[in-house]
C-alpha positions as CSV (number, residue, x, y, z in Angstrom):
1,X,158.7,1.1,176.5
2,X,157.3,-2.4,175.8
3,X,153.6,-1.6,175.0
4,X,151.9,-4.9,175.5
5,X,148.1,-5.0,175.0
6,X,146.2,-8.2,175.4
7,X,143.7,-8.8,172.7
8,X,140.8,-11.2,172.7
9,X,138.9,-13.1,170.4
10,X,135.6,-14.2,172.2
11,X,133.5,-16.6,170.1
12,X,131.6,-18.1,172.8
13,X,128.0,-19.2,171.8
14,X,125.6,-16.5,173.3
15,X,121.8,-15.5,172.9
16,X,121.9,-13.4,169.9
17,X,119.0,-11.9,167.6
18,X,118.8,-13.8,164.2
19,X,120.4,-11.3,163.0
20,X,123.6,-11.3,165.3
21,X,123.9,-15.0,164.3
22,X,123.3,-14.1,160.6
23,X,126.7,-11.9,161.3
24,X,128.4,-14.5,163.4
25,X,130.6,-16.5,160.8
26,X,131.5,-12.9,159.4
27,X,132.3,-11.1,162.8
28,X,134.8,-14.7,163.6
29,X,136.6,-14.3,160.0
30,X,137.5,-10.8,160.5
31,X,138.4,-11.0,163.7
32,X,140.5,-13.9,162.3
33,X,142.3,-11.7,160.4
34,X,142.6,-8.9,162.5
35,X,144.5,-11.2,164.9
36,X,146.7,-12.5,162.7
37,X,147.8,-8.9,161.3
38,X,148.1,-7.7,165.2
39,X,150.4,-10.5,166.1
40,X,152.5,-9.9,162.7
41,X,152.9,-6.1,163.8
42,X,150.8,-5.5,160.5
43,X,148.4,-2.7,163.0
44,X,146.9,-0.4,160.1
45,X,145.0,-3.7,158.4
46,X,144.7,-5.4,161.9
47,X,142.8,-2.1,162.2
48,X,140.8,-2.5,159.0
49,X,140.0,-6.3,159.8
50,X,138.7,-4.9,163.4
51,X,136.8,-1.8,162.2
52,X,135.0,-4.5,159.5
53,X,134.1,-7.3,162.7
54,X,133.2,-3.5,164.8
55,X,130.8,-3.5,162.2
56,X,129.3,-7.0,162.0
57,X,129.3,-6.9,166.0
58,X,127.1,-3.6,165.9
59,X,124.4,-6.1,165.0
60,X,125.0,-8.3,168.5
61,X,123.6,-5.4,170.3
62,X,126.3,-2.5,172.5
63,X,125.7,-4.7,175.5
64,X,127.4,-7.9,174.2
65,X,130.6,-9.2,175.3
66,X,131.5,-9.5,171.8
67,X,130.7,-5.4,170.8
68,X,133.1,-4.4,173.9
69,X,135.9,-7.2,173.0
70,X,136.1,-6.0,168.8
71,X,136.0,-2.2,170.5
72,X,138.5,-3.5,172.5
73,X,140.8,-5.1,169.6
74,X,140.8,-1.8,167.4
75,X,141.7,0.4,170.9
76,X,144.4,-2.3,170.5
77,X,145.6,-1.4,167.4
78,X,145.5,2.2,167.2
79,X,147.6,2.0,171.0
80,X,150.2,0.2,168.4
81,X,150.1,2.9,165.8
82,X,150.0,5.7,168.5
83,X,146.8,6.9,167.9
84,X,146.1,7.5,171.7
85,X,142.9,9.8,171.1
86,X,141.4,7.5,169.3
87,X,142.2,4.4,171.2
88,X,141.5,6.0,174.7
89,X,137.5,6.8,174.0
90,X,137.2,2.5,172.8
91,X,139.1,1.5,175.5
92,X,136.8,3.6,178.3
93,X,133.2,2.1,176.4
94,X,134.6,-1.6,176.6
95,X,135.3,-1.1,180.1
96,X,131.5,0.1,180.8
97,X,130.1,-2.7,178.4
98,X,132.1,-5.5,179.7
99,X,131.1,-4.3,183.9
100,X,127.4,-4.1,182.7
101,X,127.0,-7.1,180.8
102,X,130.0,-9.5,182.7
103,X,130.0,-7.7,185.9
104,X,132.7,-5.3,187.8
105,X,135.2,-8.6,188.9
106,X,135.0,-10.9,185.4
107,X,138.5,-11.6,184.0
108,X,137.5,-9.7,181.0
109,X,137.7,-6.5,183.0
110,X,140.4,-7.1,184.1
111,X,141.9,-6.9,181.2
112,X,140.0,-3.7,179.7
113,X,141.1,-1.9,183.0
114,X,145.2,-3.3,182.2
115,X,144.9,-2.1,178.5
116,X,143.5,1.3,179.3
117,X,146.7,1.8,182.1
118,X,149.1,0.4,179.1
119,X,147.3,3.2,177.2
120,X,147.9,5.6,180.0
121,X,151.5,4.6,180.8
122,X,152.7,5.0,177.1
123,X,151.2,8.1,177.5
124,X,153.6,9.4,181.0
125,X,150.1,9.5,182.4
126,X,151.1,7.8,185.6
127,X,149.0,9.3,188.1
128,X,145.7,7.4,186.2
129,X,147.6,4.7,185.3
130,X,148.3,3.1,188.9
131,X,145.3,2.7,190.1
132,X,143.4,0.9,186.8
133,X,146.8,-1.7,187.2
134,X,145.9,-2.2,190.9
135,X,141.8,-2.7,190.4
136,X,143.4,-4.7,187.4
137,X,145.6,-6.9,189.6
138,X,143.2,-7.6,192.1
139,X,140.2,-8.8,189.6
140,X,142.9,-10.9,187.8
141,X,144.2,-12.1,190.8
142,X,141.0,-13.4,192.3
143,X,139.3,-14.9,189.5
144,X,142.4,-16.2,188.0
145,X,144.8,-16.9,190.3
146,X,148.1,-15.8,191.7
147,X,149.9,-18.0,189.8
148,X,148.6,-17.4,186.1
149,X,150.2,-15.8,183.1
150,X,147.9,-12.7,183.0
151,X,148.8,-11.8,186.3
152,X,151.9,-11.7,185.8
153,X,151.1,-9.5,182.8
154,X,149.8,-7.0,184.9
155,X,152.3,-7.2,187.6
156,X,155.3,-7.0,184.9
157,X,153.0,-3.7,183.8
158,X,152.6,-2.4,187.3
159,X,156.6,-2.6,187.5
160,X,157.2,-1.3,184.6
161,X,155.0,2.2,186.3
162,X,157.0,2.2,189.1
163,X,160.3,1.7,187.1
164,X,159.5,4.4,184.9
165,X,158.3,6.8,187.9
């Protein structure tokens, strides 16, 4: 079963305290290293880099989308390592933060829903995965359009869910 997770390195300018601005460059450097390791399939080193990025992201505050993105990225590496028990609470926390900070219909919320559904699919928790995938699909189609690649990825995972059932 393919375990595709979508990771984002959100680097947009946001209003943040001075301490957060000071850590921005360090955060970006750790995220960049983590993304490179993840793309190589080196999930252990990706986890180390994302954990370091999370330490920097704590200065941004727990409601900052960069904090949620970092948690999401770390959870993605845990899923790839089969560390499901560690990944699930991180994905749930990322979802809560993103829903509050960005609104329930933001594409990043759809990404987190899709990632959590993929985690459940990997564990055979199909009844929990399906409503998350459907909600992700609705959000992504509305926000990105039916032809967007992210919509296609969500459709692919939903089809995979139906196939394994």
